[in-house]
matplotlib code that plots the C-alpha trace (Angstrom):
import matplotlib.pyplot as plt

x = [113.1, 110.2, 110.2, 107.6, 110.0, 112.5, 111.7, 113.4, 112.8, 110.4, 107.1, 106.2, 103.7, 102.7, 103.3, 103.0, 105.6, 105.2, 106.8, 106.0, 102.6, 102.3, 105.7, 106.9, 107.8, 108.9, 107.5, 110.1, 109.0, 112.0, 115.1, 115.4, 113.0, 110.2, 106.8, 108.4, 107.8, 111.0, 112.2, 114.9, 114.8, 118.4, 117.3, 115.4, 118.7, 120.4, 120.7, 118.4, 120.0, 118.9, 119.7, 117.6, 114.8, 114.6, 114.5, 111.7, 109.7, 110.0, 109.0, 105.9, 104.8, 105.0, 103.4, 100.7, 97.6, 99.1, 100.1, 96.5, 95.1, 97.7, 97.1, 93.4, 94.0, 96.6, 94.4, 91.7, 94.0, 93.5, 97.0, 96.3, 93.0, 94.8, 97.5, 94.9, 93.1, 96.4, 97.5, 94.2, 94.3, 92.8, 89.4, 88.8, 89.1, 87.9, 90.3, 90.3, 87.7, 85.7, 82.4, 79.6, 76.9, 73.3, 71.8, 69.9, 67.5, 63.8, 62.2, 59.7]
y = [128.7, 127.6, 127.1, 129.9, 132.3, 132.0, 134.4, 134.4, 138.0, 137.4, 135.8, 134.1, 135.9, 135.8, 138.5, 139.3, 139.1, 140.3, 137.2, 134.4, 135.4, 134.5, 134.2, 133.8, 137.0, 137.7, 140.3, 141.6, 141.3, 143.1, 145.1, 148.3, 147.1, 146.0, 145.7, 145.7, 142.9, 141.7, 139.0, 137.6, 137.2, 138.3, 141.8, 142.3, 142.7, 144.9, 148.7, 151.2, 153.4, 156.9, 158.6, 156.1, 156.2, 160.0, 160.0, 157.4, 159.5, 162.5, 160.6, 159.2, 162.7, 164.0, 161.0, 160.1, 160.7, 158.8, 155.9, 155.7, 155.2, 152.6, 150.7, 150.6, 148.7, 146.5, 145.2, 144.2, 141.6, 137.9, 137.5, 140.2, 138.6, 135.2, 136.8, 138.5, 135.2, 133.4, 136.0, 135.8, 133.7, 130.2, 129.5, 126.4, 123.3, 119.8, 116.9, 114.9, 112.1, 113.7, 114.7, 116.4, 113.8, 114.5, 113.3, 110.1, 110.4, 110.7, 113.9, 115.6]
z = [119.8, 117.6, 113.8, 113.5, 115.1, 112.2, 109.4, 106.1, 105.3, 102.3, 101.4, 98.1, 96.0, 92.3, 89.7, 86.0, 83.3, 79.7, 78.2, 80.7, 82.0, 85.7, 87.6, 91.2, 93.1, 96.6, 99.0, 101.4, 105.1, 106.6, 105.7, 103.7, 101.0, 103.4, 101.5, 98.1, 95.6, 94.0, 91.6, 93.8, 97.6, 97.9, 96.8, 100.1, 102.1, 99.5, 100.1, 98.4, 95.7, 96.8, 93.5, 91.5, 94.1, 93.9, 90.1, 90.1, 92.6, 90.4, 87.3, 89.1, 90.2, 86.6, 84.9, 87.6, 85.4, 82.4, 84.7, 86.1, 82.6, 81.7, 85.0, 84.4, 81.1, 82.6, 85.4, 82.9, 81.3, 82.0, 83.4, 86.0, 87.0, 87.4, 89.6, 91.7, 92.4, 93.2, 95.7, 97.7, 100.8, 100.1, 101.6, 103.6, 101.5, 102.2, 102.2, 99.0, 99.1, 102.0, 100.3, 102.1, 102.8, 103.5, 106.8, 106.2, 109.2, 109.5, 108.3, 110.4]

ax = plt.figure().add_subplot(projection="3d")
ax.plot(x, y, z, "-o")
ax.set_aspect("equal")
plt.show()
């Protein structure tokens, strides 16, 4: 067994909080809440409350147009922009102290 084979059931991501700005969140990679972003990793293995789930689906259906307008304003905020950039995969970075040097050869 390799270390890469062991999965913990969640992945660290960044999210927004009204009071604290940018906070750590966890995306569930398996279990009943796969794909969901939660505050605590232990939530990933807990069961889904079907009554609450159904009520939320019903609310979302009725308030979809209003939610779309609110979402548009929310994503324009600086915190949302920061979270978006933090959750992107990092591009290739050079090791510290290794600068790009020009070739000092003959031209021509």
